[in-house]
C-alpha positions in Angstrom: 0.1 0.0 0.0 1.4 3.3 -0.9 0.8 6.5 1.2 0.4 10.0 -0.5 2.1 12.9 1.4 2.9 16.2 0.3 5.0 18.9 2.1 4.0 21.7 0.1 0.8 23.1 -1.6 0.3 21.4 -5.1 -0.7 24.0 -7.8 -4.3 23.8 -8.7 -5.6 24.6 -12.1 -6.6 28.3 -12.6 -10.4 29.0 -12.7 -11.8 31.7 -15.0 -11.6 35.2 -14.0 -15.0 36.8 -13.1 -15.7 40.5 -13.4 -18.9 42.3 -12.4 -19.9 46.0 -12.3 -22.3 47.6 -9.8 -23.2 51.2 -9.1 -20.8 52.8 -6.8 -23.2 53.0 -4.1 -23.2 51.7 -0.5 -26.4 49.9 -1.3 -24.3 47.6 -3.6 -22.3 46.2 -0.8 -24.5 43.2 0.0 -24.2 41.9 -3.6 -20.6 42.4 -3.7 -20.2 40.5 -0.3 -22.4 37.8 -1.5 -20.9 37.3 -4.9 -17.2 37.2 -3.8 -18.2 35.0 -0.8 -19.6 32.6 -3.3 -16.6 32.7 -5.4 -14.2 32.3 -2.6 -16.1 29.2 -1.3 -16.0 27.8 -4.9 -12.3 28.3 -5.1 -11.6 26.4 -2.0 -10.9 29.1 0.5 -11.4 27.9 4.1 -14.4 29.6 5.8 -12.2 32.0 7.9 -10.4 33.2 4.7 -13.9 33.8 3.1 -15.0 35.6 6.2 -11.8 37.8 6.3 -12.0 38.6 2.7 -15.6 39.7 3.2 -14.5 42.1 5.8 -11.4 43.5 3.7 -13.5 43.8 0.6 -16.4 45.7 2.4 -13.8 48.1 3.8 -12.1 48.5 0.4 -15.4 49.0 -1.4 -16.6 51.6 1.1 -13.5 53.7 0.9 -13.8 53.6 -3.0 -17.6 54.4 -2.7 -17.3 57.4 -0.5 -14.7 58.7 -2.8 -16.4 57.8 -6.2 -17.4 60.4 -8.6 -21.3 60.9 -9.0 -22.9 58.1 -11.0 -19.8 55.9 -11.1 -19.6 52.2 -11.6 -17.6 50.1 -9.1 -15.6 47.3 -10.9 -14.9 44.1 -9.2 -12.5 41.6 -10.7 -12.0 38.2 -9.1 -9.0 36.1 -10.5 -8.5 32.7 -9.1 -4.8 31.7 -9.5 -2.8 28.5 -8.6 -2.1 29.3 -4.8 -4.3 32.3 -4.1 -7.5 34.5 -5.2 -6.8 38.0 -6.5 -9.6 40.6 -6.1 -9.5 43.9 -7.5 -11.9 46.7 -7.1 -11.8 50.1 -8.8 -13.9 53.2 -9.7 -13.7 56.7 -11.0 -12.7 58.9 -7.9 -12.8 62.5 -7.3 -10.1 62.6 -4.5 -6.5 61.5 -4.4 -6.5 60.3 -0.9 -8.5 57.1 -0.9 -6.2 54.6 0.9 -2.8 55.3 2.1 -0.3 52.8 4.1 -0.7 53.5 7.8 -4.5 54.6 7.8 -7.1 52.6 9.7 -8.5 51.4 6.7 -5.1 50.2 5.2 -4.5 48.3 8.6 -7.8 46.6 8.4 -7.4 45.5 4.8 -3.8 44.4 5.3 -4.6 42.5 8.5 -7.5 40.4 6.8 -5.7 39.7 3.5 -2.2 38.3 2.5 -1.4 41.3 0.4 -3.0 44.7 -0.6 -1.8 47.1 -3.2 -3.4 50.2 -4.7 -3.2 51.4 -8.4 -4.4 54.4 -10.3 -5.2 54.2 -14.0 -3.5 50.9 -14.2 -0.3 52.3 -12.7 1.1 52.9 -9.2 -1.1 55.5 -7.4 -0.2 59.3 -7.6 -2.0 62.6 -8.6 -5.5 63.7 -8.2 -8.5 62.1 -9.6 -9.0 59.3 -12.1 -9.6 55.6 -11.8 -8.3 54.3 -8.3 -8.4 50.7 -7.3 -7.4 48.3 -4.7 -6.0 44.7 -5.3 -6.1 42.0 -2.4 -4.6 38.5 -2.3 -6.1 35.7 -0.3 -3.9 32.5 -0.2 -5.3 29.0 0.1 -4.1 27.1 3.1 -1.7 24.2 2.7 -3.6 21.0 2.5 -1.8 19.7 5.8 -3.1 22.7 7.9 
């Protein structure tokens, strides 16, 4: 009889990216939380990771919505990758001080996810207005944990 044992996380096949767009309003938060929770569960994140991701996403989306230009659309992109799930949220903002390292929101998001980065118009943030986004990474647990 042979025994299977792995000391490291085996890469899994990458799922298909999912993107959805909702009005950049606080009323959209429930839909975003529900959809990303379902995707996290489908992508084999453990229940604690899904709960943490929901809280981090809620904080990120709230910051973006409060800084959004009138009638903006919030774009949520979920990319399943071999070892993690990458979630990006972005919208057109009227301010340039949306999320900075050291702020309370940054601390909340970075405590609940494995990595957090910001971007503006597809490039590192800097300058007023334009499209601003937040990218979060949630890693899968190793099988023996």
